[in-house]
N, C-alpha and C positions, 0 to 999 in steps of 0.2 A: 529666443528671438520673438520680436512682437512687432504686430501691422496694426494703427491708427488708423482707420478709414473718420474723414471729417468735412465739415462742409464749409469751404473757405471764398468768400463774395461769391462767384457765380459757376463756383467749380467744387468738385468733388474732386481732393486731393486724400493717399495714400504716403503715411508715414512712414517706413520701418526701422527698427531699432534693432538692433544684434547688439552684446555685452558679452566681449571676448577677453580671458585676462586684464579685465578694471578699464578697460575702455570701451565706449560706446560708440558706435558708427554707425549712419542712421541715410537713409535714402528718400527720396519723397520722390511722388508717381501722382501724374496728374489723372483722373482720370474722363473729367471731362461731366457731362450730365451724368446723374445718379446712375452709378454700375449695378448692375442685375449681377444676380451671385456668379453667375456664371465667370461674368467679369473677369469679377477677384477671388475664383479660385483659377483662373488659367493664368492671372498675373501671379499670385501664390507659387504655382507649380512651375514655368515658366520663364520669368521674368523677372520676380526677386531675390533670387541668385544672384546673377549675372549681373545687378544691379550693384547690391553690398561687396560683389567681386572690385569694380571698377573704385568707390572710396577707396583712398587713402586713406587717407585722414581720421582720427580715431583722439575723443575727447573721455580725460579720464576722469574717472568715475570714485566720488569717495570710498570709502573705506567705511564709513561709517554709516553710509547707505545701506550696506549687506550686510544682515543680520541671521542667527542661529535659526533654531526653530519658533513659530510666530503661532499667534493660540488662533485655533481655524476660527471664531469669532471675528479676532480683529482681523485677519485675512477674509472673511465673507463683507467685512464693513470697508476696505480697503478697496475689493474687488467692486461692493458697489460704488461707493465715490468716484474710483476708477472711471464709471460705464457713466457717470454723469459729470466728468467734467468732458470739458468739448478742445482739441488742438490735443499741444502735444509734450512732452515733457522738456523739463528747460536744458538738459545733458543733448539729445538729442535738438534740438533746437540749438544748441552750439556747434554740433558737429554740422546739421547742415550747412552752417556760417562759416566754419573752418573747409568743407571743403568746397565750397563757395571759391573762397580764397583764396583756397590751391589750384584749385581749374581755371583761376581768374586769372592767376602770377603766371601758369602754364600755358594758358593760351597767348598772353601777351610777349612774351619768349621765341615761342612757335613764329607769330605771325610779326614778331621786329625779323625774324630770321629768316624769313622768307623776303620780308621788305630788302632786305640787305642783301641779299643772294640777287633777288630781281635788280637790281639796281649793279650790283658787279657783272652782273650780263650784258646790261644797258650800255654800261661801261668799255665791257669785251666787244660788243657788236662796234661801238664810237670806233674805237681805233683801229677795228680792221675795214674799218669803210676811209678812215683815217692813214692806212698804210695802202690802201687800194686808191684812194686817191691821191697820194705822193706817190704812185707807181706809172699814173695814169690810166689808170684804167678805168 
């Protein structure tokens, strides 16, 4: 599990990446103005896992990306370059994009069903009114 906090436009954003079974799940959390250490710790302790549990879409990671034992000097260089790099890696961006599209489709389906249910309810009310008028009420 990896948390990356970086400055994006006018807000500080935290992106959590979690890799399981060859799939990367990512969530994005906006901290707002520059977060204090306590805010970040509170996010890690209480909000991060529920956010990750909400994501349903994951992106598969290449098998080539995984490797066995890594030379400690190479690992130190990679860690340093990771600290210098701003933003998030491509798999996390792809996972965020897929999750956003999935939520958008779900929201469209739910809103369409609500719209149709409301139309049906109004239609039933109109039918009841017409029957009442027909009966002379």
